[in-house]
Structures are given as C-alpha cells and as structure tokens.
Phi, psi and omega in degrees: 000134172289145173221132185243128182278126175242172175293115178071012188208159164238129179252120175249136182265147178171183182238124170252294174232087190302144181198167180256011182289165181275165188274156168304142179287120180300328183295323179293320177294317182292323181298322177301314180295318178304311186302320179302318179290304188288313186276326182252007169062031171284125176301324178209152170228140181227143178218152176230125181226131176242127180273184187291339180269358174090012177272142188242127176243134167250137180232159178214159172205154182085202178226154188292316191230122180292322176296316186253349183071022182290154181293148174290117178301131175294130181057040184286165183291146173214167169284122189278343175064223181291003170297336180302326181306315184293333178292311178302314186294323179300315180300313176308309180293328171297319181295325175298310181298327177285354186058034174248008181204138181243129185303316186264011171280142176293159182302321180300343171298333176252324182227070179314124173086347180308308188260099175223129177185192183291107178075004186250123182207112185296356174278353181233013174245132180258167175303303183312310181298324173302311185287334181254010175065038179241017185272346182086350180305133178286164185276118174299332180288356177275348182292147188307334187294339181267357176302319176251087186295318179304338183282344181239011184303318181252021180273137171281132178242130170278151182305316182295336170291328174292311183301323177303326174299322184279316183293347180276353171262168176264163181296147179274340179188166179290139187300135184089352185289331182196178175258137179197126180289128180212120177302334183303319177315317182275342163299314176294319177299324174293328180286321178301311186298320183295314181294322181286323185266343181070016178232161174298142182300320177298327178290325179288319178294322172295321183275320188275342186236295193299307184286328184297323179247008171079042176273096190288342187241020182241138177205163178250113185310141169285161180300135185095344184284140177233352186247170170261148192285326191236171180316132194206149164286144175285154181252136191229149171222149169261134176286334173228164177311315184250012179286175177299151168281125176261131182284118178244028186289322176271135176183159176270111185272018173304334182292348183249323174042239185297340184269341189191019193271337191300139166254132188209188172230160177300323181292317176293330174297309179302324183288327183294305186294328177293320175296321178300307188283343173281354175083022181276346185246331184234142169292161186303322181297319183281330170296320178300320175297320181294328178275000178276118199240163174232151188301137181217059187297334179297344175266359177142158174297130180071010176293133177236149182242124171267229180249096178072017181215140184244153164243134191232128175296153182244150179293332180267014179099158185072194182222166168238149185254128180191210173211306178091163181195150173228121167238154175318116181094354189215130166228134182235132177227147175156192184164191182236159183248168180294338181260015174087010167289139182220139168208139174226135186232135175237138168243155188257035168205163179274117182274157174226161175060233181299320182300318180297310183301328174290328173292324178294317185290336179293317179300311178303319180301310183294332179275338189254342186254000000 
C-alpha cells in the first residue's frame, strides 16, 4: 500500500467506496485538532478521516505523554468506550440472523429470573428494548461501589456483580415507554449472547467481527488486562474542573464489559463502521433493524438511536452513522456516511460543555469540508 507523508497527516491510498467527489481539506481538520489542544486543554487529539475516494488521512495534535512530551502516535490505540455497544449489537443481530435469538423475545426466554427488582421484570423487557435503550433499566454505574473510583480502578468485575448494582435500584420507566441511555442494557445483552453461544462475549466479538474484517489494531481485553497493546497516547482526567490531569491510561475495564471494554484505533473504528454499513457483517434484514431509530436528543440535536448505532445530522446534509464512546481518559466521536466518507476523532481527556460540542463539530468539519 502506497504511503505519502503530508503536513500533519499520513495519506494512504486505497478504495473504500470509490467516488469522484473532492477530499476533506486536511488543513481544516488539523486546525480543529489544534484548537481542541490549545483552546480546550486536551492533552492530545487524534483523527482518521477517509474521503469519498477512499483516501485516508491521519492527524495528531498535542502530546502523547505530558511528562515526557512524546509525540502522539498516528492512529494510536485508545479505549473505544461505548463504541463497544455497536460490536455487542452486531453479535446479537448475527444471532438473530442465525435464528438463535429473537429481537422481540423477552429476556426471560434466555435468562429466566435474571431481571427482577422494583419495577424490573425480565418477562416484560425484550432484547430489542435492551439494544435500543428503551427498557427502563437503571444505570449500574450509579451504584455506590463507583463513588470512590480510585478504589476500584484495578478491580475485576464479573458482569453479574455490575448487574446487581443496577437491580438494587428501581426501574426508571415501564419497558418501551421512552428512550434513556443505560449501560445496564448492554450488560444484559452481553449475558444473553454468552448464554446463546456458550462462549465468552469477547471471544465472540473477536471471532465474528474483529478477525472477520481484519481489524488488526482492535481487541476485547482478556480478564486482568490493564494496559494497551500498541503505541498509544496516555489518557488523563481531572477530579475537578481546575485540578491537575491524572494519568488513567491503565485500568481494568471489566467494569464496562459489553458496554465499553473494546480497545481500538480511529482507523479501525472507521473500518468497522464502513464494513457494517456496507453489509459485510449483517444480512440486509438485520442491518435494516439496526438502522431503525428512535429520537435520542439527549445525545445531540437530531440524533437518533437504532440498535447499538446512532445517526447524527451533518451541516452539509445527510447523516453519519456510528456510536461514539467515552472511557476514563478518552473520548471518541465519529462514523461513516452513505457515500463512504468516514471520520473518527479522539481526545485524551473527557471534554464537557462547549469543549464537548467542539469535538462533535470537529467530526462535522472532517466529514463536510
């Protein structure tokens, strides 16, 4: 594969979805990343952008390590956070295609008695409602064990331990009544996938997705792993708005499991969503179900949520499909368009307020200009 070095970018030639339209202007993307570092105090920002002609540009800004000032590795590994939900949903929908799982079957069909609590009953919550965040299940991350995060940073959690934290709370609403994002939905979806396949979820994600489409820099960590395998920028968080940045690169992400444990790169995430939207991972019927959306305005104006997949409006018209993810130290946003454009941007701390909106705007810039 030919590689051409550009100012602030690496361009690789190849074909994803060929077209004759012009490429995104590299200077506008680089300027967006530079602003995230200088104006919004992000330690680092990384982007991978593929234009309509299948050409990919990788960009970096800031530093990978605040202590050493090391350069940010191009397309370095990051914790992909809730992008994992798209992977988990694909496994579930593949099982639907194999007639081993039914979207409108109740959870109790596969895990009888698992979901019981105040207003919570697995006989009345369907697989579809889990994947679309319309189940009413409360957020397990709100359980008391996570109030002192440093104490559990390296703790290994079994999925059932996490689920117990959700079931100790009451349901937020009746199943199907509304949309509300809850990581608990994907804990249960992951447990169903394991029950149906008889295999660990991580192995199924590796076999059914990562190995199948050749995501060479993506993996589902094995129990006990706390580090990233390949070159990566460090991830940082502040305990207070004005506090020092604390290195959170190493941690046990079993606390996120089916909802957020995958490690990847911006480039691999683009390849994943392109393969998904291109029909390489799901039959047409299941892909259509995944793309059937409900309003999810709390994720942004005009955003809609399918089954582990979001659609986000673009300022230049149309939408892009993806998910996005946040793990301590990393936030990734991006996705792909119908005509083959792709963009993923990661910053190495969790932005809030206006800074968070500027990350979203940087994706729009990358896909529209």
